[in-house]
Structure formats: structure tokens, C-alpha cells
N, CA, C, O and the ligand as a Tripos MOL2 file, in Angstrom:
@<TRIPOS>MOLECULE
protein
  305   303    77     0     0
PROTEIN
NO_CHARGES

@<TRIPOS>ATOM
      1 N         135.1750 -157.5410 -119.7480 N.3       1 MET1
      2 CA        134.7050 -156.5320 -118.7600 C.3       1 MET1
      3 C         135.1050 -157.0610 -117.4100 C.2       1 MET1
      4 O         135.1410 -158.2580 -117.1260 O.2       1 MET1
      5 N         135.4090 -156.0490 -116.5870 N.am      2 ILE2
      6 CA        135.8920 -156.2570 -115.2620 C.3       2 ILE2
      7 C         134.6670 -156.5780 -114.2450 C.2       2 ILE2
      8 O         133.7000 -155.8240 -114.1400 O.2       2 ILE2
      9 N         134.8130 -157.7490 -113.5280 N.am      3 PRO3
     10 CA        133.7210 -157.9390 -112.5270 C.3       3 PRO3
     11 C         133.6840 -156.9300 -111.3940 C.2       3 PRO3
     12 O         134.5380 -156.8200 -110.5140 O.2       3 PRO3
     13 N         132.5830 -156.2120 -111.5350 N.am      4 PHE4
     14 CA        132.4610 -155.0490 -110.5470 C.3       4 PHE4
     15 C         132.7120 -155.3070 -109.0490 C.2       4 PHE4
     16 O         133.3570 -154.5450 -108.3290 O.2       4 PHE4
     17 N         132.1360 -156.4640 -108.6510 N.am      5 GLU5
     18 CA        132.1990 -156.7750 -107.2540 C.3       5 GLU5
     19 C         133.5360 -157.1390 -106.6960 C.2       5 GLU5
     20 O         133.7330 -157.2300 -105.4840 O.2       5 GLU5
     21 N         134.4770 -157.3490 -107.6290 N.am      6 LYS6
     22 CA        135.8880 -157.6290 -107.2090 C.3       6 LYS6
     23 C         136.7720 -156.4880 -107.3700 C.2       6 LYS6
     24 O         137.9830 -156.6130 -107.1820 O.2       6 LYS6
     25 N         136.1980 -155.2870 -107.7370 N.am      7 THR7
     26 CA        137.0610 -154.1670 -107.9500 C.3       7 THR7
     27 C         137.1210 -153.2320 -106.7580 C.2       7 THR7
     28 O         136.2370 -153.2370 -105.9020 O.2       7 THR7
     29 N         138.1940 -152.4160 -106.7130 N.am      8 LEU8
     30 CA        138.4630 -151.5360 -105.6560 C.3       8 LEU8
     31 C         138.8530 -150.1220 -106.2820 C.2       8 LEU8
     32 O         139.9290 -150.0140 -106.8710 O.2       8 LEU8
     33 N         138.0410 -149.1090 -106.1660 N.am      9 PRO9
     34 CA        138.4170 -147.8520 -106.6860 C.3       9 PRO9
     35 C         139.5700 -147.1910 -105.9160 C.2       9 PRO9
     36 O         139.6330 -147.2890 -104.6910 O.2       9 PRO9
     37 N         140.4240 -146.5610 -106.5870 N.am     10 TYR10
     38 CA        141.6900 -145.9710 -105.8870 C.3      10 TYR10
     39 C         141.8860 -144.5760 -106.4920 C.2      10 TYR10
     40 O         141.3900 -144.2100 -107.5570 O.2      10 TYR10
     41 N         142.6540 -143.8510 -105.7020 N.am     11 ASP11
     42 CA        143.1600 -142.5510 -106.1840 C.3      11 ASP11
     43 C         144.5690 -142.3380 -105.8440 C.2      11 ASP11
     44 O         145.0680 -142.7560 -104.7980 O.2      11 ASP11
     45 N         145.2260 -141.6590 -106.7740 N.am     12 ILE12
     46 CA        146.6900 -141.4370 -106.5490 C.3      12 ILE12
     47 C         146.7830 -139.9220 -106.2430 C.2      12 ILE12
     48 O         146.3180 -139.0760 -107.0060 O.2      12 ILE12
     49 N         147.4520 -139.6120 -105.0070 N.am     13 LEU13
     50 CA        147.6920 -138.2610 -104.7090 C.3      13 LEU13
     51 C         149.1420 -138.0870 -104.1890 C.2      13 LEU13
     52 O         149.5600 -138.6860 -103.1980 O.2      13 LEU13
     53 N         149.8380 -137.2740 -104.8870 N.am     14 MET14
     54 CA        151.2770 -137.0690 -104.6000 C.3      14 MET14
     55 C         152.0260 -138.3230 -104.5170 C.2      14 MET14
     56 O         152.8190 -138.5700 -103.6080 O.2      14 MET14
     57 N         151.7320 -139.1710 -105.5640 N.am     15 LYS15
     58 CA        152.4940 -140.5100 -105.6110 C.3      15 LYS15
     59 C         152.1110 -141.4930 -104.5820 C.2      15 LYS15
     60 O         152.7090 -142.5660 -104.5080 O.2      15 LYS15
     61 N         151.2170 -141.2090 -103.8420 N.am     16 ASP16
     62 CA        150.7370 -142.1230 -102.8120 C.3      16 ASP16
     63 C         149.2540 -142.7150 -103.4200 C.2      16 ASP16
     64 O         148.4790 -142.0380 -104.0950 O.2      16 ASP16
     65 N         149.0720 -143.9520 -103.0740 N.am     17 VAL17
     66 CA        147.8500 -144.6070 -103.5400 C.3      17 VAL17
     67 C         146.9060 -144.8480 -102.3880 C.2      17 VAL17
     68 O         147.2270 -145.4700 -101.3760 O.2      17 VAL17
     69 N         145.7790 -144.3410 -102.5970 N.am     18 TYR18
     70 CA        144.6820 -144.3350 -101.4980 C.3      18 TYR18
     71 C         143.4130 -145.1040 -101.9950 C.2      18 TYR18
     72 O         143.1510 -145.1840 -103.1950 O.2      18 TYR18
     73 N         142.6890 -145.6260 -101.0870 N.am     19 VAL19
     74 CA        141.2940 -146.0350 -101.3210 C.3      19 VAL19
     75 C         140.3390 -145.0890 -100.4340 C.2      19 VAL19
     76 O         140.6540 -144.6910  -99.3120 O.2      19 VAL19
     77 N         139.2020 -144.8020 -101.0490 N.am     20 LEU20
     78 CA        138.3560 -143.9590 -100.2050 C.3      20 LEU20
     79 C         137.8280 -144.5540  -98.9590 C.2      20 LEU20
     80 O         137.5700 -143.8770  -97.9640 O.2      20 LEU20
     81 N         137.6650 -145.9020  -99.0370 N.am     21 GLU21
     82 CA        137.1710 -146.6600  -97.9610 C.3      21 GLU21
     83 C         137.7150 -148.1500  -97.9770 C.2      21 GLU21
     84 O         137.7220 -148.7960  -99.0250 O.2      21 GLU21
     85 N         138.1320 -148.6290  -96.8740 N.am     22 CYS22
     86 CA        138.6030 -150.0540  -96.8640 C.3      22 CYS22
     87 C         137.3860 -150.9050  -96.8550 C.2      22 CYS22
     88 O         136.5180 -150.7620  -95.9950 O.2      22 CYS22
     89 N         137.3090 -151.8340  -97.8500 N.am     23 PRO23
     90 CA        136.1290 -152.6760  -98.0280 C.3      23 PRO23
     91 C         135.9630 -153.7340  -96.7600 C.2      23 PRO23
     92 O         134.9000 -154.3390  -96.6240 O.2      23 PRO23
     93 N         136.8580 -153.8890  -96.0130 N.am     24 PHE24
     94 CA        136.7940 -154.6940  -94.8660 C.3      24 PHE24
     95 C         136.4180 -154.0920  -93.6170 C.2      24 PHE24
     96 O         135.4710 -154.5560  -92.9820 O.2      24 PHE24
     97 N         137.1100 -153.0420  -93.1800 N.am     25 CYS25
     98 CA        136.8820 -152.4600  -91.9390 C.3      25 CYS25
     99 C         136.2140 -151.0650  -92.0180 C.2      25 CYS25
    100 O         135.8710 -150.4490  -91.0080 O.2      25 CYS25
    101 N         136.0450 -150.5890  -93.3250 N.am     26 LYS26
    102 CA        135.2840 -149.3600  -93.6110 C.3      26 LYS26
    103 C         136.0210 -148.1160  -93.1210 C.2      26 LYS26
    104 O         135.4250 -147.0480  -92.9850 O.2      26 LYS26
    105 N         137.3090 -148.2590  -92.8590 N.am     27 LYS27
    106 CA        138.0960 -147.0600  -92.5030 C.3      27 LYS27
    107 C         138.1960 -146.0220  -93.7090 C.2      27 LYS27
    108 O         138.3250 -146.4740  -94.8460 O.2      27 LYS27
    109 N         138.1460 -144.7900  -93.5210 N.am     28 ASP28
    110 CA        138.0790 -143.8010  -94.5510 C.3      28 ASP28
    111 C         139.5710 -143.5130  -94.9980 C.2      28 ASP28
    112 O         140.4880 -143.5680  -94.1790 O.2      28 ASP28
    113 N         139.7660 -143.2190  -96.2620 N.am     29 ASN29
    114 CA        141.0380 -142.7010  -96.9060 C.3      29 ASN29
    115 C         142.2340 -143.5090  -96.3140 C.2      29 ASN29
    116 O         142.9780 -143.0250  -95.4620 O.2      29 ASN29
    117 N         142.3750 -144.7680  -96.8160 N.am     30 VAL30
    118 CA        143.4060 -145.6190  -96.3630 C.3      30 VAL30
    119 C         144.5210 -145.4810  -97.3630 C.2      30 VAL30
    120 O         144.3140 -145.6540  -98.5640 O.2      30 VAL30
    121 N         145.7580 -145.1570  -96.8530 N.am     31 LEU31
    122 CA        146.9540 -145.2190  -97.6070 C.3      31 LEU31
    123 C         147.4460 -146.6080  -97.8730 C.2      31 LEU31
    124 O         147.8270 -147.3220  -96.9450 O.2      31 LEU31
    125 N         147.4460 -146.9920  -99.0760 N.am     32 LEU32
    126 CA        147.8730 -148.3980  -99.4410 C.3      32 LEU32
    127 C         149.4360 -148.4640  -99.5490 C.2      32 LEU32
    128 O         150.1130 -147.5000  -99.9050 O.2      32 LEU32
    129 N         149.9350 -149.6620  -99.2190 N.am     33 PRO33
    130 CA        151.3070 -149.8660  -99.4360 C.3      33 PRO33
    131 C         151.7190 -150.1720 -100.8970 C.2      33 PRO33
    132 O         152.3560 -151.1700 -101.2340 O.2      33 PRO33
    133 N         151.3120 -149.2670 -101.6630 N.am     34 LEU34
    134 CA        151.5710 -149.4560 -103.2070 C.3      34 LEU34
    135 C         152.1150 -148.0980 -103.6820 C.2      34 LEU34
    136 O         151.8410 -147.0380 -103.1190 O.2      34 LEU34
    137 N         152.8880 -148.2080 -104.7360 N.am     35 LYS35
    138 CA        153.3780 -147.0610 -105.5200 C.3      35 LYS35
    139 C         152.6360 -147.1410 -106.8180 C.2      35 LYS35
    140 O         152.1970 -148.2010 -107.2640 O.2      35 LYS35
    141 N         152.5120 -145.9700 -107.4100 N.am     36 PRO36
    142 CA        151.7690 -145.8780 -108.8020 C.3      36 PRO36
    143 C         152.5350 -146.8740 -109.7680 C.2      36 PRO36
    144 O         151.8290 -147.5050 -110.5550 O.2      36 PRO36
    145 N         153.7920 -147.0650 -109.7890 N.am     37 ARG37
    146 CA        154.3990 -148.0210 -110.6980 C.3      37 ARG37
    147 C         153.9240 -149.4500 -110.2800 C.2      37 ARG37
    148 O         153.8490 -150.3170 -111.1500 O.2      37 ARG37
    149 N         153.6280 -149.7060 -109.0950 N.am     38 ASP38
    150 CA        153.0870 -151.0550 -108.6830 C.3      38 ASP38
    151 C         151.7840 -151.3320 -109.5160 C.2      38 ASP38
    152 O         151.5940 -152.4370 -110.0230 O.2      38 ASP38
    153 N         150.9700 -150.3840 -109.6320 N.am     39 ILE39
    154 CA        149.6540 -150.4930 -110.3160 C.3      39 ILE39
    155 C         149.9240 -150.6320 -111.7640 C.2      39 ILE39
    156 O         149.1720 -151.3660 -112.4040 O.2      39 ILE39
    157 N         150.8830 -150.0340 -112.3620 N.am     40 VAL40
    158 CA        151.3260 -150.3210 -113.7460 C.3      40 VAL40
    159 C         151.7740 -151.7230 -113.8640 C.2      40 VAL40
    160 O         151.4050 -152.3950 -114.8280 O.2      40 VAL40
    161 N         152.5710 -152.2270 -112.9180 N.am     41 HIS41
    162 CA        153.0780 -153.5980 -113.0460 C.3      41 HIS41
    163 C         151.9180 -154.6720 -112.9710 C.2      41 HIS41
    164 O         151.9240 -155.7000 -113.6470 O.2      41 HIS41
    165 N         150.8950 -154.3130 -112.0520 N.am     42 VAL42
    166 CA        149.6930 -155.1620 -111.9540 C.3      42 VAL42
    167 C         149.0350 -155.2450 -113.3730 C.2      42 VAL42
    168 O         148.7030 -156.3190 -113.8750 O.2      42 VAL42
    169 N         148.8870 -154.1510 -113.9180 N.am     43 HIS43
    170 CA        148.1950 -154.0880 -115.3470 C.3      43 HIS43
    171 C         148.9910 -154.8940 -116.3310 C.2      43 HIS43
    172 O         148.4360 -155.5190 -117.2350 O.2      43 HIS43
    173 N         150.3070 -154.8800 -116.1550 N.am     44 GLU44
    174 CA        151.1260 -155.6770 -117.1330 C.3      44 GLU44
    175 C         151.1820 -157.1410 -116.8850 C.2      44 GLU44
    176 O         151.8540 -157.8730 -117.6120 O.2      44 GLU44
    177 N         150.4660 -157.6060 -115.8370 N.am     45 GLY45
    178 CA        150.2800 -159.0120 -115.5560 C.3      45 GLY45
    179 C         151.0610 -159.5630 -114.3550 C.2      45 GLY45
    180 O         151.0640 -160.7670 -114.0960 O.2      45 GLY45
    181 N         151.7250 -158.6480 -113.6270 N.am     46 LYS46
    182 CA        152.4670 -158.9990 -112.3650 C.3      46 LYS46
    183 C         151.4910 -158.9600 -111.2070 C.2      46 LYS46
    184 O         151.1540 -157.8890 -110.7030 O.2      46 LYS46
    185 N         151.0030 -160.2180 -110.7540 N.am     47 LYS47
    186 CA        150.1390 -160.1120 -109.5270 C.3      47 LYS47
    187 C         150.8960 -159.7290 -108.3610 C.2      47 LYS47
    188 O         152.0830 -160.0100 -108.1900 O.2      47 LYS47
    189 N         150.0860 -159.0060 -107.4760 N.am     48 LYS48
    190 CA        150.6780 -158.4560 -106.2980 C.3      48 LYS48
    191 C         149.7150 -158.5980 -105.0390 C.2      48 LYS48
    192 O         148.5120 -158.3420 -105.0800 O.2      48 LYS48
    193 N         150.3550 -159.0090 -103.9970 N.am     49 LEU49
    194 CA        149.5450 -159.1560 -102.7280 C.3      49 LEU49
    195 C         149.4300 -157.8220 -102.1720 C.2      49 LEU49
    196 O         150.4250 -157.1140 -102.0210 O.2      49 LEU49
    197 N         148.1590 -157.4170 -101.8330 N.am     50 LEU50
    198 CA        147.9900 -156.0590 -101.0250 C.3      50 LEU50
    199 C         147.4560 -156.3950  -99.7200 C.2      50 LEU50
    200 O         146.4550 -157.0880  -99.5430 O.2      50 LEU50
    201 N         148.1610 -155.8780  -98.8290 N.am     51 ILE51
    202 CA        147.7780 -156.0930  -97.3470 C.3      51 ILE51
    203 C         147.3250 -154.6670  -96.8420 C.2      51 ILE51
    204 O         148.0690 -153.6860  -96.8400 O.2      51 ILE51
    205 N         146.0430 -154.6720  -96.4240 N.am     52 PHE52
    206 CA        145.4300 -153.3760  -95.8910 C.3      52 PHE52
    207 C         146.1350 -153.1150  -94.5950 C.2      52 PHE52
    208 O         146.2300 -153.9770  -93.7210 O.2      52 PHE52
    209 N         146.6790 -151.7780  -94.4820 N.am     53 PRO53
    210 CA        147.5170 -151.4660  -93.2350 C.3      53 PRO53
    211 C         146.3900 -151.1970  -92.1000 C.2      53 PRO53
    212 O         146.7280 -151.2520  -90.9180 O.2      53 PRO53
    213 N         145.1470 -150.9250  -92.4340 N.am     54 CYS54
    214 CA        144.2070 -150.6280  -91.3710 C.3      54 CYS54
    215 C         143.8060 -151.8460  -90.6200 C.2      54 CYS54
    216 O         143.5990 -151.7970  -89.4080 O.2      54 CYS54
    217 N         143.6890 -152.9570  -91.3270 N.am     55 CYS55
    218 CA        143.0390 -154.1410  -90.5820 C.3      55 CYS55
    219 C         143.8900 -155.4510  -90.9220 C.2      55 CYS55
    220 O         143.6820 -156.4740  -90.2680 O.2      55 CYS55
    221 N         144.7900 -155.4280  -91.8810 N.am     56 GLY56
    222 CA        145.6250 -156.5410  -92.0880 C.3      56 GLY56
    223 C         144.9280 -157.6920  -93.0070 C.2      56 GLY56
    224 O         145.4180 -158.8130  -93.1390 O.2      56 GLY56
    225 N         143.8370 -157.3060  -93.5640 N.am     57 ASN57
    226 CA        143.0890 -158.0910  -94.6050 C.3      57 ASN57
    227 C         144.0020 -158.2100  -95.8550 C.2      57 ASN57
    228 O         144.7810 -157.2780  -96.0520 O.2      57 ASN57
    229 N         143.9920 -159.1930  -96.6680 N.am     58 LYS58
    230 CA        144.8150 -159.3830  -97.7400 C.3      58 LYS58
    231 C         143.9710 -159.6680  -99.0820 C.2      58 LYS58
    232 O         142.9770 -160.3950  -99.0540 O.2      58 LYS58
    233 N         144.3860 -159.1080 -100.1420 N.am     59 VAL59
    234 CA        143.7270 -159.4690 -101.4420 C.3      59 VAL59
    235 C         144.7900 -159.5230 -102.4960 C.2      59 VAL59
    236 O         145.7650 -158.7740 -102.4410 O.2      59 VAL59
    237 N         144.6250 -160.3610 -103.4170 N.am     60 MET60
    238 CA        145.5840 -160.4500 -104.5190 C.3      60 MET60
    239 C         145.0840 -159.5940 -105.6410 C.2      60 MET60
    240 O         143.9680 -159.7470 -106.1360 O.2      60 MET60
    241 N         146.0300 -158.5990 -106.0610 N.am     61 LEU61
    242 CA        145.6680 -157.7970 -107.2450 C.3      61 LEU61
    243 C         146.0320 -158.3160 -108.5170 C.2      61 LEU61
    244 O         147.2150 -158.5820 -108.7300 O.2      61 LEU61
    245 N         145.1150 -158.5040 -109.4380 N.am     62 LEU62
    246 CA        145.1180 -159.2280 -110.6920 C.3      62 LEU62
    247 C         145.3250 -158.2420 -111.9770 C.2      62 LEU62
    248 O         145.9940 -158.5590 -112.9600 O.2      62 LEU62
    249 N         144.7250 -157.1440 -111.8360 N.am     63 ASP63
    250 CA        144.7370 -156.1990 -112.9410 C.3      63 ASP63
    251 C         144.4220 -154.8210 -112.3400 C.2      63 ASP63
    252 O         144.0860 -154.6520 -111.1670 O.2      63 ASP63
    253 N         144.5620 -153.8590 -113.2550 N.am     64 SER64
    254 CA        144.2890 -152.4250 -112.9140 C.3      64 SER64
    255 C         143.9320 -151.6400 -114.1770 C.2      64 SER64
    256 O         144.3260 -151.9350 -115.3050 O.2      64 SER64
    257 N         143.1970 -150.6780 -113.8860 N.am     65 ASP65
    258 CA        143.0590 -149.4970 -114.9220 C.3      65 ASP65
    259 C         143.2180 -148.2230 -114.1300 C.2      65 ASP65
    260 O         143.6210 -148.2040 -112.9670 O.2      65 ASP65
    261 N         142.8700 -147.1380 -114.8470 N.am     66 SER66
    262 CA        143.1000 -145.7620 -114.3030 C.3      66 SER66
    263 C         142.2460 -145.4010 -113.0120 C.2      66 SER66
    264 O         142.4510 -144.4140 -112.3070 O.2      66 SER66
    265 N         141.3300 -146.2850 -112.8270 N.am     67 ASP67
    266 CA        140.3520 -145.9240 -111.6810 C.3      67 ASP67
    267 C         140.3030 -147.0780 -110.6780 C.2      67 ASP67
    268 O         140.0920 -146.8420 -109.4890 O.2      67 ASP67
    269 N         140.4830 -148.2610 -111.1100 N.am     68 TYR68
    270 CA        140.1480 -149.4760 -110.3240 C.3      68 TYR68
    271 C         141.2250 -150.4550 -110.3220 C.2      68 TYR68
    272 O         141.9530 -150.6700 -111.2910 O.2      68 TYR68
    273 N         141.3050 -151.1020 -109.0760 N.am     69 LEU69
    274 CA        142.1900 -152.3410 -109.0540 C.3      69 LEU69
    275 C         141.1860 -153.5890 -109.1100 C.2      69 LEU69
    276 O         140.1130 -153.5830 -108.5070 O.2      69 LEU69
    277 N         141.6010 -154.5790 -109.8340 N.am     70 LEU70
    278 CA        140.8320 -155.8040 -109.8910 C.3      70 LEU70
    279 C         141.5000 -156.8710 -108.9210 C.2      70 LEU70
    280 O         142.6950 -157.1440 -109.0300 O.2      70 LEU70
    281 N         140.7450 -157.4160 -108.0430 N.am     71 THR71
    282 CA        141.2100 -158.3190 -107.0250 C.3      71 THR71
    283 C         140.6490 -159.6600 -107.2910 C.2      71 THR71
    284 O         139.8400 -159.8270 -108.2040 O.2      71 THR71
    285 N         141.0890 -160.7150 -106.4520 N.am     72 ASP72
    286 CA        140.6720 -162.0340 -106.5180 C.3      72 ASP72
    287 C         139.4930 -162.2610 -105.5150 C.2      72 ASP72
    288 O         139.1240 -163.4150 -105.2980 O.2      72 ASP72
    289 N         138.8880 -161.1970 -104.8940 N.am     73 THR73
    290 CA        138.1530 -161.3160 -103.7210 C.3      73 THR73
    291 C         136.8070 -160.4940 -104.0400 C.2      73 THR73
    292 O         136.8830 -159.4120 -104.6210 O.2      73 THR73
    293 N         135.6370 -161.0100 -103.6630 N.am     74 VAL74
    294 CA        134.4480 -160.1920 -103.7640 C.3      74 VAL74
    295 C         134.5040 -159.1770 -102.6630 C.2      74 VAL74
    296 O         134.5930 -159.5220 -101.4840 O.2      74 VAL74
    297 N         134.4530 -157.9540 -103.0360 N.am     75 LEU75
    298 CA        134.5690 -156.7790 -102.0080 C.3      75 LEU75
    299 C         133.3480 -156.0570 -101.7500 C.2      75 LEU75
    300 O         133.2330 -155.3280 -100.7650 O.2      75 LEU75
    301 N         132.2690 -156.2630 -102.7500 N.am     76 ARG76
    302 CA        131.1270 -155.5030 -102.5220 C.3      76 ARG76
    303 C         129.9280 -156.2340 -103.2780 C.2      76 ARG76
    304 O         128.7920 -155.7620 -103.2360 O.2      76 ARG76
    305 ZN        140.7080 -152.0610  -93.2820 Zn       77 ZN77
@<TRIPOS>BOND
     1     1     2 1
     2     2     3 1
     3     3     4 2
     4     3     5 am
     5     5     6 1
     6     6     7 1
     7     7     8 2
     8     7     9 am
     9     9    10 1
    10    10    11 1
    11    11    12 2
    12    11    13 am
    13    13    14 1
    14    14    15 1
    15    15    16 2
    16    15    17 am
    17    17    18 1
    18    18    19 1
    19    19    20 2
    20    19    21 am
    21    21    22 1
    22    22    23 1
    23    23    24 2
    24    23    25 am
    25    25    26 1
    26    26    27 1
    27    27    28 2
    28    27    29 am
    29    29    30 1
    30    30    31 1
    31    31    32 2
    32    31    33 am
    33    33    34 1
    34    34    35 1
    35    35    36 2
    36    35    37 am
    37    37    38 1
    38    38    39 1
    39    39    40 2
    40    39    41 am
    41    41    42 1
    42    42    43 1
    43    43    44 2
    44    43    45 am
    45    45    46 1
    46    46    47 1
    47    47    48 2
    48    47    49 am
    49    49    50 1
    50    50    51 1
    51    51    52 2
    52    51    53 am
    53    53    54 1
    54    54    55 1
    55    55    56 2
    56    55    57 am
    57    57    58 1
    58    58    59 1
    59    59    60 2
    60    59    61 am
    61    61    62 1
    62    62    63 1
    63    63    64 2
    64    63    65 am
    65    65    66 1
    66    66    67 1
    67    67    68 2
    68    67    69 am
    69    69    70 1
    70    70    71 1
    71    71    72 2
    72    71    73 am
    73    73    74 1
    74    74    75 1
    75    75    76 2
    76    75    77 am
    77    77    78 1
    78    78    79 1
    79    79    80 2
    80    79    81 am
    81    81    82 1
    82    82    83 1
    83    83    84 2
    84    83    85 am
    85    85    86 1
    86    86    87 1
    87    87    88 2
    88    87    89 am
    89    89    90 1
    90    90    91 1
    91    91    92 2
    92    91    93 am
    93    93    94 1
    94    94    95 1
    95    95    96 2
    96    95    97 am
    97    97    98 1
    98    98    99 1
    99    99   100 2
   100    99   101 am
   101   101   102 1
   102   102   103 1
   103   103   104 2
   104   103   105 am
   105   105   106 1
   106   106   107 1
   107   107   108 2
   108   107   109 am
   109   109   110 1
   110   110   111 1
   111   111   112 2
   112   111   113 am
   113   113   114 1
   114   114   115 1
   115   115   116 2
   116   115   117 am
   117   117   118 1
   118   118   119 1
   119   119   120 2
   120   119   121 am
   121   121   122 1
   122   122   123 1
   123   123   124 2
   124   123   125 am
   125   125   126 1
   126   126   127 1
   127   127   128 2
   128   127   129 am
   129   129   130 1
   130   130   131 1
   131   131   132 2
   132   131   133 am
   133   133   134 1
   134   134   135 1
   135   135   136 2
   136   135   137 am
   137   137   138 1
   138   138   139 1
   139   139   140 2
   140   139   141 am
   141   141   142 1
   142   142   143 1
   143   143   144 2
   144   143   145 am
   145   145   146 1
   146   146   147 1
   147   147   148 2
   148   147   149 am
   149   149   150 1
   150   150   151 1
   151   151   152 2
   152   151   153 am
   153   153   154 1
   154   154   155 1
   155   155   156 2
   156   155   157 am
   157   157   158 1
   158   158   159 1
   159   159   160 2
   160   159   161 am
   161   161   162 1
   162   162   163 1
   163   163   164 2
   164   163   165 am
   165   165   166 1
   166   166   167 1
   167   167   168 2
   168   167   169 am
   169   169   170 1
   170   170   171 1
   171   171   172 2
   172   171   173 am
   173   173   174 1
   174   174   175 1
   175   175   176 2
   176   175   177 am
   177   177   178 1
   178   178   179 1
   179   179   180 2
   180   179   181 am
   181   181   182 1
   182   182   183 1
   183   183   184 2
   184   183   185 am
   185   185   186 1
   186   186   187 1
   187   187   188 2
   188   187   189 am
   189   189   190 1
   190   190   191 1
   191   191   192 2
   192   191   193 am
   193   193   194 1
   194   194   195 1
   195   195   196 2
   196   195   197 am
   197   197   198 1
   198   198   199 1
   199   199   200 2
   200   199   201 am
   201   201   202 1
   202   202   203 1
   203   203   204 2
   204   203   205 am
   205   205   206 1
   206   206   207 1
   207   207   208 2
   208   207   209 am
   209   209   210 1
   210   210   211 1
   211   211   212 2
   212   211   213 am
   213   213   214 1
   214   214   215 1
   215   215   216 2
   216   215   217 am
   217   217   218 1
   218   218   219 1
   219   219   220 2
   220   219   221 am
   221   221   222 1
   222   222   223 1
   223   223   224 2
   224   223   225 am
   225   225   226 1
   226   226   227 1
   227   227   228 2
   228   227   229 am
   229   229   230 1
   230   230   231 1
   231   231   232 2
   232   231   233 am
   233   233   234 1
   234   234   235 1
   235   235   236 2
   236   235   237 am
   237   237   238 1
   238   238   239 1
   239   239   240 2
   240   239   241 am
   241   241   242 1
   242   242   243 1
   243   243   244 2
   244   243   245 am
   245   245   246 1
   246   246   247 1
   247   247   248 2
   248   247   249 am
   249   249   250 1
   250   250   251 1
   251   251   252 2
   252   251   253 am
   253   253   254 1
   254   254   255 1
   255   255   256 2
   256   255   257 am
   257   257   258 1
   258   258   259 1
   259   259   260 2
   260   259   261 am
   261   261   262 1
   262   262   263 1
   263   263   264 2
   264   263   265 am
   265   265   266 1
   266   266   267 1
   267   267   268 2
   268   267   269 am
   269   269   270 1
   270   270   271 1
   271   271   272 2
   272   271   273 am
   273   273   274 1
   274   274   275 1
   275   275   276 2
   276   275   277 am
   277   277   278 1
   278   278   279 1
   279   279   280 2
   280   279   281 am
   281   281   282 1
   282   282   283 1
   283   283   284 2
   284   283   285 am
   285   285   286 1
   286   286   287 1
   287   287   288 2
   288   287   289 am
   289   289   290 1
   290   290   291 1
   291   291   292 2
   292   291   293 am
   293   293   294 1
   294   294   295 1
   295   295   296 2
   296   295   297 am
   297   297   298 1
   298   298   299 1
   299   299   300 2
   300   299   301 am
   301   301   302 1
   302   302   303 1
   303   303   304 2
@<TRIPOS>SUBSTRUCTURE
     1 MET1         2 RESIDUE 1 A MET
     2 ILE2         6 RESIDUE 1 A ILE
     3 PRO3        10 RESIDUE 1 A PRO
     4 PHE4        14 RESIDUE 1 A PHE
     5 GLU5        18 RESIDUE 1 A GLU
     6 LYS6        22 RESIDUE 1 A LYS
     7 THR7        26 RESIDUE 1 A THR
     8 LEU8        30 RESIDUE 1 A LEU
     9 PRO9        34 RESIDUE 1 A PRO
    10 TYR10       38 RESIDUE 1 A TYR
    11 ASP11       42 RESIDUE 1 A ASP
    12 ILE12       46 RESIDUE 1 A ILE
    13 LEU13       50 RESIDUE 1 A LEU
    14 MET14       54 RESIDUE 1 A MET
    15 LYS15       58 RESIDUE 1 A LYS
    16 ASP16       62 RESIDUE 1 A ASP
    17 VAL17       66 RESIDUE 1 A VAL
    18 TYR18       70 RESIDUE 1 A TYR
    19 VAL19       74 RESIDUE 1 A VAL
    20 LEU20       78 RESIDUE 1 A LEU
    21 GLU21       82 RESIDUE 1 A GLU
    22 CYS22       86 RESIDUE 1 A CYS
    23 PRO23       90 RESIDUE 1 A PRO
    24 PHE24       94 RESIDUE 1 A PHE
    25 CYS25       98 RESIDUE 1 A CYS
    26 LYS26      102 RESIDUE 1 A LYS
    27 LYS27      106 RESIDUE 1 A LYS
    28 ASP28      110 RESIDUE 1 A ASP
    29 ASN29      114 RESIDUE 1 A ASN
    30 VAL30      118 RESIDUE 1 A VAL
    31 LEU31      122 RESIDUE 1 A LEU
    32 LEU32      126 RESIDUE 1 A LEU
    33 PRO33      130 RESIDUE 1 A PRO
    34 LEU34      134 RESIDUE 1 A LEU
    35 LYS35      138 RESIDUE 1 A LYS
    36 PRO36      142 RESIDUE 1 A PRO
    37 ARG37      146 RESIDUE 1 A ARG
    38 ASP38      150 RESIDUE 1 A ASP
    39 ILE39      154 RESIDUE 1 A ILE
    40 VAL40      158 RESIDUE 1 A VAL
    41 HIS41      162 RESIDUE 1 A HIS
    42 VAL42      166 RESIDUE 1 A VAL
    43 HIS43      170 RESIDUE 1 A HIS
    44 GLU44      174 RESIDUE 1 A GLU
    45 GLY45      178 RESIDUE 1 A GLY
    46 LYS46      182 RESIDUE 1 A LYS
    47 LYS47      186 RESIDUE 1 A LYS
    48 LYS48      190 RESIDUE 1 A LYS
    49 LEU49      194 RESIDUE 1 A LEU
    50 LEU50      198 RESIDUE 1 A LEU
    51 ILE51      202 RESIDUE 1 A ILE
    52 PHE52      206 RESIDUE 1 A PHE
    53 PRO53      210 RESIDUE 1 A PRO
    54 CYS54      214 RESIDUE 1 A CYS
    55 CYS55      218 RESIDUE 1 A CYS
    56 GLY56      222 RESIDUE 1 A GLY
    57 ASN57      226 RESIDUE 1 A ASN
    58 LYS58      230 RESIDUE 1 A LYS
    59 VAL59      234 RESIDUE 1 A VAL
    60 MET60      238 RESIDUE 1 A MET
    61 LEU61      242 RESIDUE 1 A LEU
    62 LEU62      246 RESIDUE 1 A LEU
    63 ASP63      250 RESIDUE 1 A ASP
    64 SER64      254 RESIDUE 1 A SER
    65 ASP65      258 RESIDUE 1 A ASP
    66 SER66      262 RESIDUE 1 A SER
    67 ASP67      266 RESIDUE 1 A ASP
    68 TYR68      270 RESIDUE 1 A TYR
    69 LEU69      274 RESIDUE 1 A LEU
    70 LEU70      278 RESIDUE 1 A LEU
    71 THR71      282 RESIDUE 1 A THR
    72 ASP72      286 RESIDUE 1 A ASP
    73 THR73      290 RESIDUE 1 A THR
    74 VAL74      294 RESIDUE 1 A VAL
    75 LEU75      298 RESIDUE 1 A LEU
    76 ARG76      302 RESIDUE 1 A ARG
    77 ZN77       305 GROUP 0 **** ****
């Protein structure tokens, strides 16, 4: 089971990946520098560094499913 406090819910809209709210600076609707295929690659085991464009905070993406990204960082 995925540890809830290290997950980040996301949405894909027109092949762009968004989070509803940045867990660090609380900005709404942040467009992430990810493509949907990056999320598939993360699920296949390819770790990826995600840098939030709003505030520059960094998390490592470890896994994903259709709703959540699993990171190495406690986000909530
Ligand atoms: Zn931010």
C-alpha cells in the first residue's frame, strides 16, 4: 500500500500534468514539467526528479498510479 503522506494527487488535462495545489507553497493548479509518458515511466521503475515550477522545491518521484504520484518526501 502506498504511504498516503508521501503522495501527490495529479490530473492530466490535454496531455499536461497538473496538481491541484503545490504542497510547498500552496499555489493552485500548478502545471508540472512532466508528460503523461513520464508518469508511466515512473510506474515502470524509472525514478524522476520533479522540480515545482512555482517555488523550485524538489521531490523524487518513485512510483505512480492513475491518481497519485509517490514521492520520497512527506508532503502532508
Ligand atoms: Zn510551489
